[in-house]
mmCIF file of the N, C-alpha and C atoms, coordinates in Angstrom:
data_MODEL
# 
_entry.id   MODEL 
# 
loop_
_atom_site.group_PDB 
_atom_site.id 
_atom_site.type_symbol 
_atom_site.label_atom_id 
_atom_site.label_alt_id 
_atom_site.label_comp_id 
_atom_site.label_asym_id 
_atom_site.label_entity_id 
_atom_site.label_seq_id 
_atom_site.pdbx_PDB_ins_code 
_atom_site.Cartn_x 
_atom_site.Cartn_y 
_atom_site.Cartn_z 
_atom_site.occupancy 
_atom_site.B_iso_or_equiv 
_atom_site.pdbx_formal_charge 
_atom_site.auth_seq_id 
_atom_site.auth_comp_id 
_atom_site.auth_asym_id 
_atom_site.auth_atom_id 
_atom_site.pdbx_PDB_model_num 
ATOM 1   N N  . UNK A 1 1  ? -0.541 2.957   -15.740 1.00 0.00 ? 1  UNK A N  1 
ATOM 2   C CA . UNK A 1 1  ? 1.396  2.564   -15.530 1.00 0.00 ? 1  UNK A CA 1 
ATOM 3   C C  . UNK A 1 1  ? 0.419  1.389   -15.133 1.00 0.00 ? 1  UNK A C  1 
ATOM 4   N N  . UNK A 1 2  ? 2.246  1.255   -15.976 1.00 0.00 ? 2  UNK A N  1 
ATOM 5   C CA . UNK A 1 2  ? 2.211  -0.420  -15.797 1.00 0.00 ? 2  UNK A CA 1 
ATOM 6   C C  . UNK A 1 2  ? 2.721  -0.973  -14.004 1.00 0.00 ? 2  UNK A C  1 
ATOM 7   N N  . UNK A 1 3  ? 2.558  -2.309  -14.182 1.00 0.00 ? 3  UNK A N  1 
ATOM 8   C CA . UNK A 1 3  ? 3.071  -2.804  -12.172 1.00 0.00 ? 3  UNK A CA 1 
ATOM 9   C C  . UNK A 1 3  ? 4.094  -2.096  -12.671 1.00 0.00 ? 3  UNK A C  1 
ATOM 10  N N  . UNK A 1 4  ? 5.011  -2.433  -13.391 1.00 0.00 ? 4  UNK A N  1 
ATOM 11  C CA . UNK A 1 4  ? 6.468  -2.831  -13.894 1.00 0.00 ? 4  UNK A CA 1 
ATOM 12  C C  . UNK A 1 4  ? 6.867  -2.016  -13.013 1.00 0.00 ? 4  UNK A C  1 
ATOM 13  N N  . UNK A 1 5  ? 6.587  -0.985  -13.850 1.00 0.00 ? 5  UNK A N  1 
ATOM 14  C CA . UNK A 1 5  ? 6.862  0.835   -13.526 1.00 0.00 ? 5  UNK A CA 1 
ATOM 15  C C  . UNK A 1 5  ? 6.750  1.518   -12.455 1.00 0.00 ? 5  UNK A C  1 
ATOM 16  N N  . UNK A 1 6  ? 5.439  1.033   -11.693 1.00 0.00 ? 6  UNK A N  1 
ATOM 17  C CA . UNK A 1 6  ? 5.039  1.347   -10.376 1.00 0.00 ? 6  UNK A CA 1 
ATOM 18  C C  . UNK A 1 6  ? 5.981  0.492   -8.872  1.00 0.00 ? 6  UNK A C  1 
ATOM 19  N N  . UNK A 1 7  ? 6.812  -0.783  -9.171  1.00 0.00 ? 7  UNK A N  1 
ATOM 20  C CA . UNK A 1 7  ? 7.502  -1.648  -8.594  1.00 0.00 ? 7  UNK A CA 1 
ATOM 21  C C  . UNK A 1 7  ? 8.566  -0.689  -8.555  1.00 0.00 ? 7  UNK A C  1 
ATOM 22  N N  . UNK A 1 8  ? 9.071  0.093   -9.717  1.00 0.00 ? 8  UNK A N  1 
ATOM 23  C CA . UNK A 1 8  ? 10.462 0.428   -9.760  1.00 0.00 ? 8  UNK A CA 1 
ATOM 24  C C  . UNK A 1 8  ? 10.154 1.444   -9.227  1.00 0.00 ? 8  UNK A C  1 
ATOM 25  N N  . UNK A 1 9  ? 9.178  2.369   -9.340  1.00 0.00 ? 9  UNK A N  1 
ATOM 26  C CA . UNK A 1 9  ? 9.185  3.658   -8.619  1.00 0.00 ? 9  UNK A CA 1 
ATOM 27  C C  . UNK A 1 9  ? 8.728  3.211   -7.135  1.00 0.00 ? 9  UNK A C  1 
ATOM 28  N N  . UNK A 1 10 ? 8.590  2.671   -6.756  1.00 0.00 ? 10 UNK A N  1 
ATOM 29  C CA . UNK A 1 10 ? 8.706  2.019   -4.956  1.00 0.00 ? 10 UNK A CA 1 
ATOM 30  C C  . UNK A 1 10 ? 9.753  2.294   -4.774  1.00 0.00 ? 10 UNK A C  1 
ATOM 31  N N  . UNK A 1 11 ? 10.309 1.280   -5.017  1.00 0.00 ? 11 UNK A N  1 
ATOM 32  C CA . UNK A 1 11 ? 11.785 0.765   -4.643  1.00 0.00 ? 11 UNK A CA 1 
ATOM 33  C C  . UNK A 1 11 ? 12.801 1.679   -4.915  1.00 0.00 ? 11 UNK A C  1 
ATOM 34  N N  . UNK A 1 12 ? 12.636 2.746   -5.486  1.00 0.00 ? 12 UNK A N  1 
ATOM 35  C CA . UNK A 1 12 ? 13.652 4.284   -6.122  1.00 0.00 ? 12 UNK A CA 1 
ATOM 36  C C  . UNK A 1 12 ? 12.847 4.615   -4.668  1.00 0.00 ? 12 UNK A C  1 
ATOM 37  N N  . UNK A 1 13 ? 12.217 4.751   -3.978  1.00 0.00 ? 13 UNK A N  1 
ATOM 38  C CA . UNK A 1 13 ? 11.540 5.901   -3.438  1.00 0.00 ? 13 UNK A CA 1 
ATOM 39  C C  . UNK A 1 13 ? 11.838 5.115   -2.081  1.00 0.00 ? 13 UNK A C  1 
ATOM 40  N N  . UNK A 1 14 ? 12.576 4.121   -1.615  1.00 0.00 ? 14 UNK A N  1 
ATOM 41  C CA . UNK A 1 14 ? 12.876 3.258   -0.618  1.00 0.00 ? 14 UNK A CA 1 
ATOM 42  C C  . UNK A 1 14 ? 11.670 2.369   -0.171  1.00 0.00 ? 14 UNK A C  1 
ATOM 43  N N  . UNK A 1 15 ? 11.458 1.543   -0.830  1.00 0.00 ? 15 UNK A N  1 
ATOM 44  C CA . UNK A 1 15 ? 10.444 0.429   -0.551  1.00 0.00 ? 15 UNK A CA 1 
ATOM 45  C C  . UNK A 1 15 ? 10.908 -0.508  -0.934  1.00 0.00 ? 15 UNK A C  1 
ATOM 46  N N  . UNK A 1 16 ? 11.224 -1.379  -0.406  1.00 0.00 ? 16 UNK A N  1 
ATOM 47  C CA . UNK A 1 16 ? 11.803 -2.932  0.026   1.00 0.00 ? 16 UNK A CA 1 
ATOM 48  C C  . UNK A 1 16 ? 11.445 -4.288  -0.364  1.00 0.00 ? 16 UNK A C  1 
ATOM 49  N N  . UNK A 1 17 ? 11.652 -5.124  -0.896  1.00 0.00 ? 17 UNK A N  1 
ATOM 50  C CA . UNK A 1 17 ? 10.874 -6.658  -1.189  1.00 0.00 ? 17 UNK A CA 1 
ATOM 51  C C  . UNK A 1 17 ? 10.689 -7.419  0.406   1.00 0.00 ? 17 UNK A C  1 
ATOM 52  N N  . UNK A 1 18 ? 9.750  -7.390  1.010   1.00 0.00 ? 18 UNK A N  1 
ATOM 53  C CA . UNK A 1 18 ? 9.752  -8.025  2.311   1.00 0.00 ? 18 UNK A CA 1 
ATOM 54  C C  . UNK A 1 18 ? 9.698  -9.526  2.121   1.00 0.00 ? 18 UNK A C  1 
ATOM 55  N N  . UNK A 1 19 ? 8.316  -10.209 1.217   1.00 0.00 ? 19 UNK A N  1 
ATOM 56  C CA . UNK A 1 19 ? 7.983  -11.864 1.185   1.00 0.00 ? 19 UNK A CA 1 
ATOM 57  C C  . UNK A 1 19 ? 7.413  -11.641 -0.223  1.00 0.00 ? 19 UNK A C  1 
ATOM 58  N N  . UNK A 1 20 ? 7.011  -12.261 -1.071  1.00 0.00 ? 20 UNK A N  1 
ATOM 59  C CA . UNK A 1 20 ? 6.093  -12.858 -1.577  1.00 0.00 ? 20 UNK A CA 1 
ATOM 60  C C  . UNK A 1 20 ? 5.234  -13.642 -1.376  1.00 0.00 ? 20 UNK A C  1 
ATOM 61  N N  . UNK A 1 21 ? 3.876  -13.123 -1.880  1.00 0.00 ? 21 UNK A N  1 
ATOM 62  C CA . UNK A 1 21 ? 3.156  -13.459 -1.949  1.00 0.00 ? 21 UNK A CA 1 
ATOM 63  C C  . UNK A 1 21 ? 2.796  -14.835 -2.274  1.00 0.00 ? 21 UNK A C  1 
ATOM 64  N N  . UNK A 1 22 ? 1.113  -14.908 -2.304  1.00 0.00 ? 22 UNK A N  1 
ATOM 65  C CA . UNK A 1 22 ? 0.909  -16.197 -4.162  1.00 0.00 ? 22 UNK A CA 1 
ATOM 66  C C  . UNK A 1 22 ? 0.438  -15.031 -5.182  1.00 0.00 ? 22 UNK A C  1 
ATOM 67  N N  . UNK A 1 23 ? 0.056  -14.320 -5.553  1.00 0.00 ? 23 UNK A N  1 
ATOM 68  C CA . UNK A 1 23 ? 0.165  -13.165 -6.128  1.00 0.00 ? 23 UNK A CA 1 
ATOM 69  C C  . UNK A 1 23 ? 0.352  -12.048 -5.744  1.00 0.00 ? 23 UNK A C  1 
ATOM 70  N N  . UNK A 1 24 ? 0.755  -10.995 -5.397  1.00 0.00 ? 24 UNK A N  1 
ATOM 71  C CA . UNK A 1 24 ? 0.977  -9.934  -5.313  1.00 0.00 ? 24 UNK A CA 1 
ATOM 72  C C  . UNK A 1 24 ? 2.983  -10.144 -3.842  1.00 0.00 ? 24 UNK A C  1 
ATOM 73  N N  . UNK A 1 25 ? 3.585  -8.636  -4.081  1.00 0.00 ? 25 UNK A N  1 
ATOM 74  C CA . UNK A 1 25 ? 4.438  -9.192  -3.404  1.00 0.00 ? 25 UNK A CA 1 
ATOM 75  C C  . UNK A 1 25 ? 4.566  -7.989  -2.589  1.00 0.00 ? 25 UNK A C  1 
ATOM 76  N N  . UNK A 1 26 ? 4.973  -8.132  -1.370  1.00 0.00 ? 26 UNK A N  1 
ATOM 77  C CA . UNK A 1 26 ? 4.777  -7.072  -0.109  1.00 0.00 ? 26 UNK A CA 1 
ATOM 78  C C  . UNK A 1 26 ? 5.855  -6.230  0.117   1.00 0.00 ? 26 UNK A C  1 
ATOM 79  N N  . UNK A 1 27 ? 5.784  -5.233  0.322   1.00 0.00 ? 27 UNK A N  1 
ATOM 80  C CA . UNK A 1 27 ? 6.779  -3.934  0.304   1.00 0.00 ? 27 UNK A CA 1 
ATOM 81  C C  . UNK A 1 27 ? 6.955  -3.092  1.571   1.00 0.00 ? 27 UNK A C  1 
ATOM 82  N N  . UNK A 1 28 ? 8.424  -3.197  2.556   1.00 0.00 ? 28 UNK A N  1 
ATOM 83  C CA . UNK A 1 28 ? 8.113  -2.318  3.779   1.00 0.00 ? 28 UNK A CA 1 
ATOM 84  C C  . UNK A 1 28 ? 8.702  -0.819  3.263   1.00 0.00 ? 28 UNK A C  1 
ATOM 85  N N  . UNK A 1 29 ? 8.677  -0.173  3.944   1.00 0.00 ? 29 UNK A N  1 
ATOM 86  C CA . UNK A 1 29 ? 9.521  0.723   4.074   1.00 0.00 ? 29 UNK A CA 1 
ATOM 87  C C  . UNK A 1 29 ? 10.011 1.178   5.922   1.00 0.00 ? 29 UNK A C  1 
ATOM 88  N N  . UNK A 1 30 ? 11.364 1.377   5.495   1.00 0.00 ? 30 UNK A N  1 
ATOM 89  C CA . UNK A 1 30 ? 12.060 1.750   7.243   1.00 0.00 ? 30 UNK A CA 1 
ATOM 90  C C  . UNK A 1 30 ? 11.220 3.034   7.632   1.00 0.00 ? 30 UNK A C  1 
ATOM 91  N N  . UNK A 1 31 ? 10.282 3.927   7.622   1.00 0.00 ? 31 UNK A N  1 
ATOM 92  C CA . UNK A 1 31 ? 10.326 5.500   7.681   1.00 0.00 ? 31 UNK A CA 1 
ATOM 93  C C  . UNK A 1 31 ? 8.920  4.960   7.955   1.00 0.00 ? 31 UNK A C  1 
ATOM 94  N N  . UNK A 1 32 ? 8.152  3.800   7.568   1.00 0.00 ? 32 UNK A N  1 
ATOM 95  C CA . UNK A 1 32 ? 6.448  3.638   7.229   1.00 0.00 ? 32 UNK A CA 1 
ATOM 96  C C  . UNK A 1 32 ? 6.088  3.234   8.109   1.00 0.00 ? 32 UNK A C  1 
ATOM 97  N N  . UNK A 1 33 ? 4.693  2.794   8.837   1.00 0.00 ? 33 UNK A N  1 
ATOM 98  C CA . UNK A 1 33 ? 4.608  1.592   9.301   1.00 0.00 ? 33 UNK A CA 1 
ATOM 99  C C  . UNK A 1 33 ? 3.559  0.287   9.103   1.00 0.00 ? 33 UNK A C  1 
ATOM 100 N N  . UNK A 1 34 ? 4.027  1.088   7.507   1.00 0.00 ? 34 UNK A N  1 
ATOM 101 C CA . UNK A 1 34 ? 2.530  0.191   6.658   1.00 0.00 ? 34 UNK A CA 1 
ATOM 102 C C  . UNK A 1 34 ? 3.208  -0.698  5.937   1.00 0.00 ? 34 UNK A C  1 
ATOM 103 N N  . UNK A 1 35 ? 2.736  -2.153  5.485   1.00 0.00 ? 35 UNK A N  1 
ATOM 104 C CA . UNK A 1 35 ? 3.012  -2.423  4.006   1.00 0.00 ? 35 UNK A CA 1 
ATOM 105 C C  . UNK A 1 35 ? 2.624  -2.637  2.668   1.00 0.00 ? 35 UNK A C  1 
ATOM 106 N N  . UNK A 1 36 ? 2.857  -2.339  1.412   1.00 0.00 ? 36 UNK A N  1 
ATOM 107 C CA . UNK A 1 36 ? 2.338  -1.930  0.340   1.00 0.00 ? 36 UNK A CA 1 
ATOM 108 C C  . UNK A 1 36 ? 2.022  -4.011  -0.206  1.00 0.00 ? 36 UNK A C  1 
ATOM 109 N N  . UNK A 1 37 ? 1.192  -4.111  -1.237  1.00 0.00 ? 37 UNK A N  1 
ATOM 110 C CA . UNK A 1 37 ? 0.944  -4.799  -2.147  1.00 0.00 ? 37 UNK A CA 1 
ATOM 111 C C  . UNK A 1 37 ? 1.088  -4.617  -3.332  1.00 0.00 ? 37 UNK A C  1 
ATOM 112 N N  . UNK A 1 38 ? 1.930  -5.233  -4.120  1.00 0.00 ? 38 UNK A N  1 
ATOM 113 C CA . UNK A 1 38 ? 2.511  -5.163  -5.050  1.00 0.00 ? 38 UNK A CA 1 
ATOM 114 C C  . UNK A 1 38 ? 2.302  -6.451  -6.329  1.00 0.00 ? 38 UNK A C  1 
ATOM 115 N N  . UNK A 1 39 ? 1.465  -6.704  -6.968  1.00 0.00 ? 39 UNK A N  1 
ATOM 116 C CA . UNK A 1 39 ? 0.999  -7.621  -7.974  1.00 0.00 ? 39 UNK A CA 1 
ATOM 117 C C  . UNK A 1 39 ? 1.985  -7.508  -8.563  1.00 0.00 ? 39 UNK A C  1 
ATOM 118 N N  . UNK A 1 40 ? 2.033  -9.667  -9.238  1.00 0.00 ? 40 UNK A N  1 
ATOM 119 C CA . UNK A 1 40 ? 2.682  -9.592  -10.582 1.00 0.00 ? 40 UNK A CA 1 
ATOM 120 C C  . UNK A 1 40 ? 2.830  -9.647  -11.582 1.00 0.00 ? 40 UNK A C  1 
ATOM 121 N N  . UNK A 1 41 ? 1.286  -8.818  -12.153 1.00 0.00 ? 41 UNK A N  1 
ATOM 122 C CA . UNK A 1 41 ? 0.870  -8.859  -13.212 1.00 0.00 ? 41 UNK A CA 1 
ATOM 123 C C  . UNK A 1 41 ? 1.671  -7.657  -13.995 1.00 0.00 ? 41 UNK A C  1 
ATOM 124 N N  . UNK A 1 42 ? 3.543  -7.570  -14.498 1.00 0.00 ? 42 UNK A N  1 
ATOM 125 C CA . UNK A 1 42 ? 4.029  -6.672  -14.575 1.00 0.00 ? 42 UNK A CA 1 
ATOM 126 C C  . UNK A 1 42 ? 3.666  -5.834  -16.406 1.00 0.00 ? 42 UNK A C  1 
ATOM 127 N N  . UNK A 1 43 ? 2.898  -6.878  -16.864 1.00 0.00 ? 43 UNK A N  1 
ATOM 128 C CA . UNK A 1 43 ? 2.504  -5.830  -18.461 1.00 0.00 ? 43 UNK A CA 1 
ATOM 129 C C  . UNK A 1 43 ? 1.049  -5.480  -18.224 1.00 0.00 ? 43 UNK A C  1 
ATOM 130 N N  . UNK A 1 44 ? 0.464  -5.365  -16.940 1.00 0.00 ? 44 UNK A N  1 
ATOM 131 C CA . UNK A 1 44 ? -1.177 -5.302  -17.512 1.00 0.00 ? 44 UNK A CA 1 
ATOM 132 C C  . UNK A 1 44 ? -1.318 -3.667  -16.281 1.00 0.00 ? 44 UNK A C  1 
ATOM 133 N N  . UNK A 1 45 ? -2.143 -2.545  -16.425 1.00 0.00 ? 45 UNK A N  1 
ATOM 134 C CA . UNK A 1 45 ? -2.264 -1.370  -16.240 1.00 0.00 ? 45 UNK A CA 1 
ATOM 135 C C  . UNK A 1 45 ? -2.684 -2.042  -14.475 1.00 0.00 ? 45 UNK A C  1 
ATOM 136 N N  . UNK A 1 46 ? -2.381 -1.079  -14.200 1.00 0.00 ? 46 UNK A N  1 
ATOM 137 C CA . UNK A 1 46 ? -3.421 -0.258  -12.646 1.00 0.00 ? 46 UNK A CA 1 
ATOM 138 C C  . UNK A 1 46 ? -4.020 0.133   -12.857 1.00 0.00 ? 46 UNK A C  1 
ATOM 139 N N  . UNK A 1 47 ? -5.331 -0.317  -11.995 1.00 0.00 ? 47 UNK A N  1 
ATOM 140 C CA . UNK A 1 47 ? -6.771 -0.277  -11.879 1.00 0.00 ? 47 UNK A CA 1 
ATOM 141 C C  . UNK A 1 47 ? -6.411 1.835   -11.075 1.00 0.00 ? 47 UNK A C  1 
ATOM 142 N N  . UNK A 1 48 ? -7.402 3.012   -12.206 1.00 0.00 ? 48 UNK A N  1 
ATOM 143 C CA . UNK A 1 48 ? -6.927 3.616   -11.499 1.00 0.00 ? 48 UNK A CA 1 
ATOM 144 C C  . UNK A 1 48 ? -7.300 4.105   -10.264 1.00 0.00 ? 48 UNK A C  1 
ATOM 145 N N  . UNK A 1 49 ? -8.326 4.014   -8.758  1.00 0.00 ? 49 UNK A N  1 
ATOM 146 C CA . UNK A 1 49 ? -8.470 3.530   -8.227  1.00 0.00 ? 49 UNK A CA 1 
ATOM 147 C C  . UNK A 1 49 ? -7.389 3.053   -7.153  1.00 0.00 ? 49 UNK A C  1 
ATOM 148 N N  . UNK A 1 50 ? -6.954 1.849   -7.235  1.00 0.00 ? 50 UNK A N  1 
ATOM 149 C CA . UNK A 1 50 ? -5.989 0.962   -7.175  1.00 0.00 ? 50 UNK A CA 1 
ATOM 150 C C  . UNK A 1 50 ? -4.798 2.313   -7.035  1.00 0.00 ? 50 UNK A C  1 
ATOM 151 N N  . UNK A 1 51 ? -4.201 2.743   -8.161  1.00 0.00 ? 51 UNK A N  1 
ATOM 152 C CA . UNK A 1 51 ? -2.931 3.420   -8.635  1.00 0.00 ? 51 UNK A CA 1 
ATOM 153 C C  . UNK A 1 51 ? -2.939 4.971   -7.758  1.00 0.00 ? 51 UNK A C  1 
ATOM 154 N N  . UNK A 1 52 ? -4.423 4.995   -7.460  1.00 0.00 ? 52 UNK A N  1 
ATOM 155 C CA . UNK A 1 52 ? -4.155 6.339   -7.091  1.00 0.00 ? 52 UNK A CA 1 
ATOM 156 C C  . UNK A 1 52 ? -3.780 5.825   -5.492  1.00 0.00 ? 52 UNK A C  1 
ATOM 157 N N  . UNK A 1 53 ? -4.070 5.299   -5.082  1.00 0.00 ? 53 UNK A N  1 
ATOM 158 C CA . UNK A 1 53 ? -3.921 4.604   -3.191  1.00 0.00 ? 53 UNK A CA 1 
ATOM 159 C C  . UNK A 1 53 ? -3.050 4.210   -2.939  1.00 0.00 ? 53 UNK A C  1 
ATOM 160 N N  . UNK A 1 54 ? -1.678 3.384   -3.803  1.00 0.00 ? 54 UNK A N  1 
ATOM 161 C CA . UNK A 1 54 ? -0.848 3.677   -4.183  1.00 0.00 ? 54 UNK A CA 1 
ATOM 162 C C  . UNK A 1 54 ? -0.082 4.690   -4.116  1.00 0.00 ? 54 UNK A C  1 
ATOM 163 N N  . UNK A 1 55 ? -0.083 5.263   -4.954  1.00 0.00 ? 55 UNK A N  1 
ATOM 164 C CA . UNK A 1 55 ? 0.629  6.534   -5.482  1.00 0.00 ? 55 UNK A CA 1 
ATOM 165 C C  . UNK A 1 55 ? 0.878  7.665   -3.979  1.00 0.00 ? 55 UNK A C  1 
ATOM 166 N N  . UNK A 1 56 ? -0.726 7.364   -3.344  1.00 0.00 ? 56 UNK A N  1 
ATOM 167 C CA . UNK A 1 56 ? -0.373 8.171   -1.943  1.00 0.00 ? 56 UNK A CA 1 
ATOM 168 C C  . UNK A 1 56 ? 0.150  7.064   -1.018  1.00 0.00 ? 56 UNK A C  1 
ATOM 169 N N  . UNK A 1 57 ? 0.168  6.513   -0.407  1.00 0.00 ? 57 UNK A N  1 
ATOM 170 C CA . UNK A 1 57 ? 1.240  4.993   0.199   1.00 0.00 ? 57 UNK A CA 1 
ATOM 171 C C  . UNK A 1 57 ? 2.409  5.228   -0.657  1.00 0.00 ? 57 UNK A C  1 
ATOM 172 N N  . UNK A 1 58 ? 3.034  5.427   -1.884  1.00 0.00 ? 58 UNK A N  1 
ATOM 173 C CA . UNK A 1 58 ? 4.549  5.720   -1.616  1.00 0.00 ? 58 UNK A CA 1 
ATOM 174 C C  . UNK A 1 58 ? 5.234  6.430   -1.581  1.00 0.00 ? 58 UNK A C  1 
ATOM 175 N N  . UNK A 1 59 ? 4.384  7.600   -2.161  1.00 0.00 ? 59 UNK A N  1 
ATOM 176 C CA . UNK A 1 59 ? 5.070  9.447   -2.193  1.00 0.00 ? 59 UNK A CA 1 
ATOM 177 C C  . UNK A 1 59 ? 5.661  10.158  -2.970  1.00 0.00 ? 59 UNK A C  1 
ATOM 178 N N  . UNK A 1 60 ? 4.589  9.852   -4.275  1.00 0.00 ? 60 UNK A N  1 
ATOM 179 C CA . UNK A 1 60 ? 5.338  10.112  -4.922  1.00 0.00 ? 60 UNK A CA 1 
ATOM 180 C C  . UNK A 1 60 ? 4.109  10.925  -5.913  1.00 0.00 ? 60 UNK A C  1 
# 
């Protein structure tokens, strides 16, 4: 999965852009008390370990 696809899924799940970091975008969710970081390398593939971690945090 590419970073751009992961970003779209997160935004559809209720995550919103809180702020832009140096290399990552920080997203928050109104029902969860932790942020997630999504890289801005849209065309690159997400590595497997990080993908499964973010998948669990995002909730899809």
